[in-house]
C-alpha positions in Angstrom: -16.8 6.0 -7.6 -13.1 6.7 -7.7 -10.3 4.9 -9.4 -6.6 4.6 -8.4 -4.1 4.6 -11.2 -1.6 1.8 -10.9 2.0 2.8 -11.0 3.0 -0.6 -12.5 5.0 -0.1 -15.7 3.4 -1.0 -19.0 6.2 -3.5 -19.8 4.9 -5.9 -17.2 7.8 -5.6 -14.7 7.0 -5.1 -11.0 8.1 -2.0 -9.2 10.4 -2.9 -6.2 8.2 -0.9 -3.8 5.2 -2.9 -4.7 7.3 -6.2 -4.5 8.2 -5.4 -0.9 4.5 -5.1 0.0 3.8 -8.8 -0.9 3.0 -10.8 2.2 6.1 -12.4 3.5 4.2 -15.3 5.0 2.9 -16.1 1.5 6.4 -16.4 0.2 7.4 -18.6 3.1 4.4 -20.9 2.4 5.4 -21.2 -1.2 9.0 -22.1 -0.2 7.8 -24.8 2.2 5.5 -26.1 -0.5 8.4 -26.3 -2.8 10.5 -28.2 -0.2 7.6 -30.6 0.3 7.3 -31.3 -3.4 11.0 -32.0 -3.6 10.8 -34.4 -0.7 7.7 -36.1 -2.0 9.3 -36.6 -5.4 12.4 -38.1 -3.8 10.3 -40.5 -1.6 8.4 -41.6 -4.7 11.7 -42.3 -6.5 12.9 -44.4 -3.6 9.7 -46.4 -3.4 9.8 -47.0 -7.2 13.4 -48.3 -6.9 12.4 -50.7 -4.1 9.4 -52.0 -6.0 11.5 -52.5 -9.1 14.6 -54.1 -7.5 13.0 -55.8 -4.4 15.6 -54.2 -2.2 15.9 -51.0 -0.2 17.0 -48.0 -2.2 20.6 -46.8 -1.5 21.2 -43.8 0.7 24.2 -41.6 0.9 25.6 -40.7 4.3 24.3 -37.2 4.1 20.8 -38.5 3.3 20.9 -40.9 6.2 21.9 -38.1 8.6 19.2 -35.8 7.4 16.6 -38.5 7.7 17.8 -39.2 11.3 17.4 -35.5 12.1 14.0 -35.4 10.5 12.8 -38.5 12.4 14.0 -36.9 15.7 12.2 -33.6 15.0 8.9 -35.1 13.9 6.2 -36.2 16.4 5.7 -39.9 16.8 3.3 -41.7 14.4 1.0 -42.5 17.4 0.6 -40.3 20.5 2.9 -41.4 23.3 1.0 -42.1 26.5 2.4 -40.6 29.7 4.7 -42.7 31.8 2.9 -44.7 34.5 3.2 -43.6 38.2 5.9 -45.5 40.1 5.1 -44.3 43.6 7.7 -44.1 46.4 8.2 -47.8 47.0 11.6 -49.5 46.3 10.1 -52.0 43.9 13.3 -53.5 42.8 14.5 -53.9 46.4 11.2 -55.5 47.4 11.5 -58.1 44.6 15.1 -58.8 45.5 14.2 -59.3 49.2 11.4 -61.6 48.3 13.7 -63.7 46.1 16.5 -63.8 48.6 14.1 -65.2 51.3 12.9 -68.0 49.1 15.9 -68.8 46.9 13.7 -70.0 44.1 15.5 -68.4 41.3 18.9 -69.4 39.6 21.9 -67.6 41.1 22.7 -65.9 37.8 19.5 -63.9 37.9 18.9 -62.8 41.5 15.5 -61.2 42.0 14.4 -61.9 38.5 15.5 -61.8 34.9 15.3 -58.2 33.7 15.4 -57.5 29.9 15.8 -54.0 28.6 15.1 -53.0 25.0 14.9 -49.7 23.1 11.5 -48.1 22.8 10.4 -45.2 20.5 12.4 -42.1 19.9 10.3 -39.1 20.9 11.6 -35.7 19.8 15.2 -37.0 19.8 15.0 -38.7 23.2 15.4 -42.5 23.3 12.8 -44.2 25.5 13.1 -47.7 27.0 11.0 -50.8 27.7 11.9 -53.3 30.5 10.3 -56.6 31.4 11.1 -59.1 34.2 10.5 -62.8 34.4 9.9 -64.6 37.7 9.5 -68.3 38.6 5.9 -68.0 39.8 4.6 -66.9 36.4 5.2 -67.9 32.8 4.6 -64.5 31.3 6.9 -61.5 31.8 5.9 -58.3 33.6 4.6 -55.9 32.4 2.7 -58.3 30.2 -0.8 -59.8 29.6 -1.5 -60.2 33.3 -0.6 -56.6 34.3 1.2 -53.4 33.4 0.3 -52.9 29.7 -1.5 -49.9 28.4 -5.2 -50.3 27.5 -4.2 -50.7 23.8 -1.9 -53.6 24.7 1.4 -51.7 24.2 4.4 -51.7 26.6 4.9 -48.5 28.6 8.2 -46.7 27.8 10.4 -44.5 30.0 13.0 -41.9 29.3 15.2 -43.6 32.0 16.2 -47.2 31.9 16.1 -47.2 35.7 12.4 -46.2 35.7 11.6 -48.9 33.2 13.2 -51.4 35.5 11.3 -50.1 38.5 8.0 -50.4 36.7 8.7 -54.0 35.7 9.5 -54.9 39.3 6.4 -53.0 40.5 4.2 -55.1 38.2 5.8 -58.3 39.4 5.5 -57.3 43.1 1.8 -56.3 42.7 1.0 -59.6 40.9 2.8 -61.6 43.7 0.7 -59.8 46.3 -2.6 -60.3 44.4 -1.9 -64.0 44.1 -0.9 -64.7 47.7 2.8 -65.2 47.2 3.7 -62.2 49.4 1.7 -59.7 51.5 -0.3 -57.0 49.8 1.5 -53.7 50.0 0.1 -50.2 50.8 1.9 -48.4 48.0 1.1 -45.0 49.5 3.1 -45.7 52.7 5.8 -48.2 51.6 9.1 -46.5 50.7 11.6 -49.3 51.3 11.6 -52.9 52.5 10.7 -53.2 56.2 13.4 -53.7 58.7 12.5 -56.8 60.8 14.9 -56.0 63.7 13.1 -52.8 64.7 10.3 -53.6 67.2 6.9 -51.9 66.6 6.2 -48.9 68.7 2.8 -47.4 69.7 1.6 -44.4 67.7 2.4 -41.3 69.9 0.6 -38.0 69.9 2.1 -35.2 67.7 3.6 -33.4 70.7 5.1 -36.5 72.3 6.4 -37.6 68.9 8.4 -34.4 68.6 9.8 -34.8 72.1 10.8 -38.5 71.5 12.6 -37.7 68.3 14.8 -35.1 70.1 15.6 -37.0 73.2 15.7 -40.7 72.2 18.9 -41.7 70.4 18.7 -44.2 67.5 19.2 -47.9 68.4 22.1 -48.2 66.1 24.0 -45.9 63.7 22.4 -47.5 60.6 18.9 -46.4 61.8 19.8 -42.8 62.4 17.8 -39.9 60.9 17.9 -39.6 57.1 20.5 -37.4 55.6 19.6 -34.3 53.5 20.0 -36.5 50.4 17.1 -38.8 51.4 14.9 -37.3 48.7 17.2 -38.9 46.0 16.4 -42.3 44.5 16.9 -44.9 47.2 18.2 -47.4 44.7 20.9 -45.1 43.3 24.4 -46.6 43.9 26.3 -43.5 42.9 26.2 -40.0 44.5 24.9 -37.0 42.6 27.6 -35.4 40.4 29.3 -38.8 39.7 26.2 -40.6 38.4 25.1 -40.1 34.8 22.2 -37.9 34.1 20.6 -40.6 32.1 21.3 -43.7 34.2 22.2 -43.3 37.9 23.8 -46.7 37.9 26.5 -45.6 35.5 29.4 -43.2 36.1 28.9 -39.9 34.2 31.2 -39.4 31.2 31.7 -35.8 32.4 33.0 -37.1 35.8 35.3 -39.6 34.0 36.7 -36.9 31.7 37.3 -34.5 34.6 39.1 -37.2 36.6 41.3 -38.1 33.6 42.2 -34.4 33.0 43.1 -34.0 36.7 45.3 -37.2 36.6 47.1 -35.7 33.6 47.8 -32.5 35.5 45.1 -30.3 34.1 42.5 -29.9 36.9 39.3 -27.9 36.0 39.1 -29.3 32.5 37.3 -29.9 30.3 35.2 -26.7 30.0 32.2 -27.0 27.8 31.2 -24.5 25.1 27.6 -24.8 24.1 25.8 -23.0 21.2 22.3 -23.3 19.9 21.7 -25.3 16.7 19.4 -24.1 13.9 16.8 -26.6 15.1 14.8 -25.8 18.2 16.0 -27.7 21.3 19.2 -28.9 19.6 22.7 -27.7 20.5 26.3 -27.8 19.2 29.3 -28.0 21.4 33.0 -28.5 21.8 35.5 -28.8 24.7 37.8 -26.0 25.8 40.9 -28.0 26.8 43.4 -25.3 27.3 47.0 -26.4 27.0 45.8 -30.1 27.0 44.4 -29.6 23.5 47.8 -29.8 21.9 48.1 -33.4 23.3 44.8 -34.6 21.8 43.7 -35.1 18.2 42.4 -31.9 16.6 38.6 -31.5 16.6 38.0 -34.2 19.2 34.8 -33.7 21.1 33.1 -31.4 18.6 29.5 -32.4 18.3 26.5 -31.0 16.4 22.7 -31.2 16.6 22.4 -32.9 20.0 19.0 -32.7 21.7 19.2 -31.0 25.1 22.0 -29.1 27.0 22.8 -32.0 29.4 23.0 -34.5 26.5 25.4 -32.4 24.5 27.8 -32.1 27.5 27.6 -35.8 28.1 28.3 -36.4 24.4 31.3 -34.2 24.3 32.7 -36.0 27.4 32.1 -39.4 25.8 34.1 -38.3 22.7 37.0 -37.3 25.0 37.2 -40.5 27.0 39.1 -42.7 24.5 41.9 -40.2 23.7 42.2 -39.2 27.4 42.5 -42.8 28.5 45.2 -43.5 25.9 47.0 -40.4 27.1 46.7 -41.3 30.7 47.8 -45.0 30.4 51.5 -44.3 30.1 51.5 -42.0 33.1 49.7 -44.6 35.2 52.2 -47.3 34.2 55.0 -45.0 35.1 53.5 -44.3 38.5 53.3 -48.0 39.2 56.9 -48.6 38.1 58.1 -45.7 40.2 56.3 -47.1 43.3 57.8 -50.5 42.6 61.3 -49.1 42.2 61.0 -47.2 45.5 60.3 -50.3 47.5 63.1 -51.4 49.8 65.1 -54.4 48.6 65.6 -57.0 51.3 69.0 -58.6 51.2 68.9 -62.3 51.8 72.0 -63.9 53.3 72.8 -67.4 52.0 73.1 -70.0 54.8 76.1 -72.2 54.1 75.8 -75.6 55.8 78.6 -76.4 58.3 
């Protein structure tokens, strides 16, 4: 048996060489444990305050911001179920068409009364619920008669538009099941049927190809689909103008670029994006060139935004108000110059004889 003589000094101090050999992960674990104890102690103090005073414990602005970031980074308390399948059918369009044919709904809510509400925040992304009410049923959709998860909770969607589609889908399926409208084959229906187009017999594959080439469409509106046919059929705005988060709304990026062009600075703003300390979060600011001298300093600087697309949209949103204020005088001046340039018609007074 052999023994190794320790080179640790007799005075109890630790040699630096030995100190470097300590497992780094052990030190990190100790540090995290210390953070946890600090946080646990603070939470206990907050709860004691609320129990003693019967009111929420006060929070500083810094504490509130840190808690918001912590909530965004933590997983949800209960697992979020995947979004239900929507299929290819234009559910909102089908419901609108059914309503227009029957006129059984008040004019202020054509197609149904859609109500949107915020859902859970999952890793910094706000999800959405949507329900629709129709005259034929007292309960909304999705609701007790269709569309809820097995545990009775409302499905949530990252896009408001998808939440609205799902609500319309649940209503249309219930109407079909209860005889109010024909049952639909969801695997084949992509948009409401066109009643003017007469049915044609099913051709063979070779004949179908020949007919497609030689036979012109009956009218320009029934021509072959454009290359953008894969986009959402309900989208009212073309890609590049619509927001990445709601295709019914104009993108803040598009609005900011339009205002910069009106002010004589085309090609702006340019976006500078850097990674935040938290995984998946980003910081950013706009490169405004010579236009920066006309705007408040620091405008458009954002921090800790989840996702690259979201940080660009957030920067543009911060720019809209000052850009609009800057563009308003130039728009009024253009209107005045056009008014001044109009020819003045001279009116001769008719003197009675």
